[in-house]
SERO-4910 file (N, C-alpha, C, O; in steps of 0.05 Angstrom, whole numbers):
BEGIN
 pado doro    nc1    nc2    nc3   cac1   cac2   cac3    cc1    cc2    cc3    oc1    oc2    oc3
  Unk    A    -59   1902   1998    -32   1887   1979    -12   1910   1988    -17   1934   1986
  Unk    A     14   1900   1997     35   1918   1999     44   1927   1978     39   1915   1957
  Unk    A     60   1950   1977     69   1963   1956     84   1942   1937     79   1938   1913
  Unk    A    102   1930   1952    123   1909   1938    109   1894   1924    116   1892   1901
  Unk    A     90   1882   1932     69   1860   1918     58   1869   1892     58   1855   1872
  Unk    A     48   1895   1895     38   1907   1871     63   1913   1853     63   1902   1831
  Unk    A     81   1925   1858    104   1930   1842    115   1902   1832    123   1901   1808
  Unk    A    117   1882   1846    129   1858   1840    109   1843   1817    118   1828   1799
  Unk    A     82   1849   1819     64   1830   1799     65   1847   1769     67   1839   1746
  Unk    A     63   1871   1780     65   1898   1752     84   1889   1731     82   1883   1707
  Unk    A    110   1889   1752    137   1880   1740    142   1858   1722    155   1858   1701
  Unk    A    126   1835   1736    126   1810   1729    114   1809   1703    124   1797   1684
  Unk    A     86   1824   1701     73   1821   1674     84   1840   1651     78   1837   1628
  Unk    A     99   1859   1660    114   1868   1637    140   1858   1628    150   1868   1608
  Unk    A    153   1838   1641    172   1821   1637    160   1805   1619    165   1808   1595
  Unk    A    143   1787   1629    127   1766   1612    114   1777   1583    112   1763   1563
  Unk    A    106   1798   1585     97   1810   1561    122   1819   1540    121   1814   1516
  Unk    A    144   1832   1552    163   1838   1536    180   1811   1522    187   1810   1498
  Unk    A    185   1792   1539    195   1767   1530    182   1755   1506    196   1748   1487
  Unk    A    144   1752   1508    134   1743   1493    133   1759   1468    133   1746   1447
  Unk    A    133   1788   1467    134   1799   1441    166   1804   1432    168   1822   1415
  Unk    A    188   1792   1440    214   1793   1440    223   1822   1435    233   1831   1415
  Unk    A    216   1835   1458    221   1867   1464    237   1872   1488    240   1895   1497
  Unk    A    251   1843   1504    257   1849   1529    280   1871   1531    278   1888   1549
  Unk    A    300   1872   1515    323   1887   1516    310   1917   1512    313   1935   1529
  Unk    A    297   1922   1490    280   1952   1489    269   1964   1513    275   1986   1522
  Unk    A    246   1942   1526    239   1951   1550    253   1954   1572    247   1969   1590
  Unk    A    275   1938   1573    292   1941   1602    309   1968   1597    314   1982   1617
  Unk    A    319   1977   1570    329   2003   1568    310   2031   1572    317   2054   1579
  Unk    A    284   2023   1565    265   2042   1572    262   2044   1600    261   2067   1609
  Unk    A    261   2027   1615    257   2023   1646    276   2038   1662    271   2055   1679
  Unk    A    302   2029   1653    325   2040   1662    327   2070   1659    335   2084   1678
  Unk    A    319   2081   1633    319   2107   1626    296   2125   1647    300   2145   1660
  Unk    A    275   2111   1645    257   2118   1663    258   2124   1691    245   2142   1702
  Unk    A    275   2105   1702    288   2108   1732    304   2129   1731    301   2148   1747
  Unk    A    328   2130   1711    343   2154   1714    324   2181   1719    328   2196   1738
  Unk    A    305   2185   1702    294   2208   1700    277   2214   1724    262   2234   1724
  Unk    A    277   2196   1747    263   2194   1773    278   2218   1787    265   2228   1805
  Unk    A    299   2226   1782    314   2247   1794    303   2273   1795    309   2291   1810
  Unk    A    282   2274   1773    273   2301   1772    246   2304   1788    226   2291   1785
  Unk    A    251   2325   1809    230   2326   1826    200   2331   1813    179   2322   1822
  Unk    A    201   2345   1793    175   2348   1781    164   2323   1772    140   2320   1777
  Unk    A    175   2304   1759    164   2280   1755    154   2264   1782    133   2252   1782
  Unk    A    170   2265   1800    158   2250   1819    130   2263   1831    110   2249   1836
  Unk    A    130   2294   1834    111   2304   1844     85   2298   1824     63   2294   1834
  Unk    A     88   2298   1798     66   2289   1784     55   2262   1790     31   2258   1789
  Unk    A     75   2243   1796     64   2222   1794     50   2214   1823     36   2194   1826
  Unk    A     56   2231   1845     44   2233   1868     20   2245   1872      4   2240   1890
  Unk    A     17   2264   1853     -7   2288   1859    -35   2275   1852    -42   2266   1830
  Unk    A    -50   2275   1876    -77   2264   1872    -94   2288   1862   -118   2285   1864
  Unk    A    -84   2310   1852   -102   2334   1840   -106   2326   1812   -128   2326   1801
  Unk    A    -78   2319   1800    -81   2317   1768    -88   2289   1763    -80   2268   1774
  Unk    A   -104   2294   1743   -122   2266   1733   -106   2251   1716    -87   2260   1704
  Unk    A   -114   2225   1714   -103   2208   1701    -95   2215   1668    -73   2211   1657
  Unk    A   -115   2225   1659   -110   2232   1626    -90   2254   1625    -76   2256   1605
  Unk    A    -89   2271   1643    -70   2294   1639    -36   2281   1649    -14   2290   1641
  Unk    A    -40   2264   1664    -12   2249   1669     -2   2232   1646     21   2226   1641
  Unk    A    -24   2227   1633    -12   2206   1611     -8   2227   1587      9   2223   1570
  Unk    A    -24   2249   1583    -11   2266   1565     16   2278   1568     31   2281   1549
  Unk    A     24   2286   1596     47   2287   1608     70   2270   1599     88   2280   1586
  Unk    A     69   2248   1605     83   2220   1596     85   2219   1564    107   2216   1554
  Unk    A     67   2222   1552     68   2219   1523     85   2242   1511     98   2238   1490
  Unk    A     86   2266   1524     99   2292   1514    129   2288   1524    145   2297   1508
  Unk    A    139   2276   1545    169   2277   1553    175   2248   1545    198   2247   1535
  Unk    A    162   2225   1547    174   2197   1536    169   2190   1505    185   2178   1490
  Unk    A    143   2201   1498    132   2193   1471    154   2193   1452    170   2212   1454
  Unk    A    161   2175   1432    176   2173   1411    206   2163   1420    223   2155   1404
  Unk    A    208   2167   1448    238   2160   1459    233   2130   1473    252   2114   1472
  Unk    A    217   2125   1481    204   2098   1490    190   2080   1469    180   2088   1448
  Unk    A    192   2053   1479    178   2033   1458    151   2036   1465    145   2043   1487
  Unk    A    130   2029   1444    102   2034   1451     90   2013   1467     69   2017   1478
  Unk    A    103   1991   1470     94   1976   1498    101   1986   1522     87   1980   1542
  Unk    A    122   2002   1526    132   2018   1547    110   2032   1560    100   2028   1582
  Unk    A    102   2054   1536     86   2075   1539     56   2065   1541     41   2080   1553
  Unk    A     48   2042   1531     23   2029   1536     23   2022   1562      1   2026   1574
  Unk    A     41   2011   1575     45   2002   1605     36   2021   1620     16   2021   1634
  Unk    A     58   2044   1615     50   2066   1633     29   2076   1632     21   2085   1654
  Unk    A     14   2080   1610    -17   2089   1608    -39   2065   1624    -59   2072   1636
  Unk    A    -30   2041   1620    -47   2024   1639    -47   2030   1669    -67   2036   1683
  Unk    A    -23   2030   1676    -13   2038   1706    -29   2061   1715    -41   2060   1737
  Unk    A    -31   2083   1699    -41   2109   1705    -72   2106   1702    -84   2119   1719
  Unk    A    -87   2093   1685   -114   2088   1689   -121   2069   1709   -144   2068   1718
  Unk    A   -102   2054   1718   -109   2041   1744   -103   2054   1770   -109   2044   1791
  Unk    A    -93   2077   1768    -91   2093   1794    -67   2087   1808    -64   2091   1832
  Unk    A    -51   2077   1795    -21   2061   1810      4   2076   1800     26   2068   1807
  Unk    A      2   2100   1784     26   2114   1784     46   2120   1803     70   2125   1798
  Unk    A     35   2120   1826     51   2125   1849     71   2101   1854     92   2106   1864
  Unk    A     64   2079   1846     78   2053   1850     99   2052   1826    116   2035   1827
  Unk    A    100   2071   1805    121   2064   1784    147   2067   1789    162   2056   1773
  Unk    A    157   2079   1806    191   2081   1819    191   2050   1829    212   2040   1821
  Unk    A    174   2034   1842    179   2010   1854    173   1991   1832    185   1969   1833
  Unk    A    158   1996   1814    153   1977   1793    176   1979   1776    183   1958   1766
  Unk    A    190   2003   1770    214   2000   1752    237   1985   1769    251   1967   1759
  Unk    A    240   1991   1794    259   1975   1811    253   1944   1810    272   1929   1804
  Unk    A    229   1935   1815    223   1914   1811    227   1895   1782    234   1872   1780
  Unk    A    221   1913   1766    226   1903   1734    260   1897   1730    269   1877   1718
  Unk    A    275   1916   1742    303   1918   1737    317   1888   1753    335   1873   1745
  Unk    A    303   1887   1777    313   1865   1790    304   1838   1778    318   1818   1779
  Unk    A    280   1839   1766    270   1807   1755    282   1806   1722    283   1785   1710
  Unk    A    287   1822   1716    305   1824   1693    331   1809   1693    339   1790   1678
  Unk    A    345   1823   1716    372   1811   1726    365   1785   1734    385   1772   1728
  Unk    A    353   1774   1742    347   1745   1754    340   1726   1726    349   1704   1722
  Unk    A    323   1741   1710    320   1726   1686    346   1723   1667    349   1703   1653
  Unk    A    361   1739   1667    383   1738   1650    412   1728   1665    435   1729   1655
  Unk    A    403   1719   1689    428   1705   1707    454   1727   1711    477   1722   1705
  Unk    A    444   1752   1722    462   1777   1724    464   1780   1753    443   1780   1766
  Unk    A    486   1784   1763    494   1780   1788    502   1818   1790    515   1830   1772
  Unk    A    493   1828   1812    501   1859   1820    518   1858   1845    514   1843   1865
  Unk    A    536   1872   1842    554   1877   1861    562   1911   1861    563   1927   1843
  Unk    A    568   1914   1891    576   1946   1899    603   1940   1908    606   1922   1925
  Unk    A    629   1957   1895    657   1961   1907    658   1989   1916    653   2008   1901
  Unk    A    665   1993   1940    668   2015   1956    694   2019   1961    705   2002   1975
  Unk    A    710   2040   1953    738   2042   1955    744   2073   1964    729   2092   1959
  Unk    A    768   2074   1977    777   2098   1987    781   2120   1961    775   2144   1961
  Unk    A    793   2103   1939    797   2122   1917    788   2103   1888    787   2078   1887
  Unk    A    784   2121   1869    776   2111   1847    796   2090   1836    820   2093   1838
  Unk    A    782   2068   1824    798   2046   1809    804   2050   1782    791   2063   1765
  Unk    A    826   2037   1780    837   2038   1753    816   2019   1731    800   2002   1740
  Unk    A    818   2022   1710    796   2007   1693    804   1974   1695    786   1957   1695
  Unk    A    835   1968   1695    843   1946   1697    840   1931   1724    835   1907   1727
  Unk    A    845   1949   1742    834   1940   1768    804   1931   1775    798   1911   1788
  Unk    A    787   1948   1764    757   1941   1764    754   1914   1747    740   1896   1757
  Unk    A    768   1910   1721    760   1884   1708    774   1857   1723    765   1835   1720
  Unk    A    795   1864   1740    806   1845   1761    783   1836   1777    775   1813   1777
  Unk    A    771   1860   1794    753   1854   1816    725   1842   1805    708   1830   1818
  Unk    A    724   1849   1779    695   1835   1766    702   1809   1763    685   1793   1769
  Unk    A    726   1801   1753    730   1769   1746    731   1754   1773    723   1731   1775
  Unk    A    741   1766   1792    741   1748   1819    709   1750   1825    696   1730   1828
  Unk    A    701   1772   1826    668   1766   1835    650   1750   1819    630   1740   1829
  Unk    A    658   1746   1791    642   1734   1777    651   1700   1782    636   1681   1775
  Unk    A    674   1696   1792    680   1669   1801    667   1659   1826    663   1635   1828
  Unk    A    660   1675   1847    643   1671   1870    615   1672   1866    600   1658   1881
  Unk    A    605   1687   1848    577   1693   1841    562   1665   1830    573   1644   1823
  Unk    A    535   1670   1831    521   1652   1816    514   1658   1791    505   1640   1776
  Unk    A    517   1684   1781    508   1691   1749    524   1687   1731    544   1673   1736
  Unk    A    522   1694   1710    540   1688   1682    554   1716   1675    576   1719   1666
  Unk    A    536   1734   1683    551   1763   1684    552   1779   1714    541   1769   1733
  Unk    A    564   1799   1715    564   1818   1737    562   1842   1730    577   1849   1712
  Unk    A    544   1860   1742    541   1890   1738    551   1899   1766    542   1893   1788
  Unk    A    574   1917   1761    588   1929   1789    581   1956   1789    581   1970   1768
  Unk    A    575   1964   1810    574   1998   1813    598   2004   1835    606   1989   1853
  Unk    A    604   2024   1829    632   2033   1841    617   2054   1865    595   2063   1861
  Unk    A    631   2060   1888    624   2082   1905    652   2086   1919    668   2069   1926
  Unk    A    652   2118   1918    673   2126   1935    672   2135   1962    657   2154   1966
  Unk    A    686   2125   1986    682   2129   2011    709   2137   2020    724   2117   2023
  Unk    A    721   2161   2024    746   2168   2034    747   2156   2060    768   2145   2066
  Unk    A    728   2156   2075    734   2145   2109    745   2115   2111    756   2107   2131
  Unk    A    743   2099   2091    756   2077   2087    788   2075   2091    799   2055   2100
  Unk    A    801   2101   2080    830   2102   2090    845   2088   2064    862   2098   2050
  Unk    A    834   2063   2063    844   2043   2040    830   2020   2036    807   2018   2046
  Unk    A    841   2001   2023    829   1976   2022    800   1978   2007    797   1998   1992
  Unk    A    781   1959   2010    754   1962   1994    732   1945   2011    734   1930   2031
  Unk    A    714   1953   1999    688   1934   2015    675   1923   1987    671   1937   1967
  Unk    A    668   1897   1987    653   1887   1963    627   1878   1980    628   1865   2001
  Unk    A    600   1889   1963    574   1879   1974    560   1862   1946    553   1874   1925
  Unk    A    559   1834   1950    544   1819   1931    520   1806   1943    521   1785   1956
  Unk    A    496   1820   1938    472   1810   1946    474   1817   1982    481   1839   1990
  Unk    A    469   1797   1997    468   1805   2026    495   1798   2041    496   1797   2065
  Unk    A    515   1794   2024    544   1788   2034    561   1809   2028    564   1821   2007
  Unk    A    572   1814   2051    598   1837   2049    622   1831   2057    625   1823   2081
  Unk    A    644   1832   2042    673   1829   2048    681   1854   2049    682   1868   2029
  Unk    A    688   1861   2074    700   1886   2083    734   1879   2085    741   1864   2103
  Unk    A    750   1889   2068    776   1886   2071    791   1917   2073    811   1923   2060
  Unk    A    778   1933   2089    787   1961   2093    804   1973   2111    799   1963   2133
  Unk    A    820   1989   2112    837   1998   2134    820   2007   2159    827   2002   2182
  Unk    A    800   2021   2152    782   2032   2175    774   2010   2189    780   2009   2213
  Unk    A    758   1985   2176    753   1960   2188    771   1948   2205    764   1940   2227
  Unk    A    799   1946   2194    821   1930   2207    825   1949   2232    827   1938   2254
  Unk    A    826   1977   2230    833   1996   2251    809   1991   2274    817   1990   2297
  Unk    A    787   1988   2270    763   1983   2289    770   1960   2302    770   1960   2326
  Unk    A    777   1938   2288    779   1912   2301    807   1912   2321    808   1898   2341
  Unk    A    828   1928   2312    846   1933   2333    837   1947   2357    846   1940   2379
  Unk    A    821   1964   2354    814   1984   2377    795   1967   2393    797   1970   2418
  Unk    A    773   1948   2384    763   1933   2398    782   1913   2416    779   1906   2439
  Unk    A    802   1906   2398    820   1880   2414    836   1892   2439    842   1879   2459
  Unk    A    843   1920   2433    861   1933   2457    839   1944   2481    849   1950   2503
  Unk    A    816   1947   2477    797   1958   2500    783   1940   2514    768   1947   2532
***
């Protein structure tokens, strides 16, 4: 079975269980926190190590995340490690976040600009994106790319709207050549 299929199934199980136990928001914040902690090289090495046994990994997780994460999240991590699927935890976290957004009808968009947007401009962009998207809410991630020179690029799902100066210059360059 592919890594994506494994991750998707475990994420779906966690999502269903957290909805059933009325703990969806808590589990979501735990998974987001776990995903942020994946920036630690030591944690990644712990998850990928075939030498370290599952009980040692579980102890390490309890030491790091115990008391901070919900009991359901910790029990889920323990189950994953006992099944020998801990290497899939980053993929499971990504799949869970995606499924959470689908469940709550949240669209995600990426706004790429040459300079940082002001709060009011960001709200204006958010309301425009909301009018075009299928979701009730929009989560926007910002990215700065100075090579755009000016303008912006918006990515919503698989759609890209490029209104950057760089894009317009490239179109002119192709027209003249």
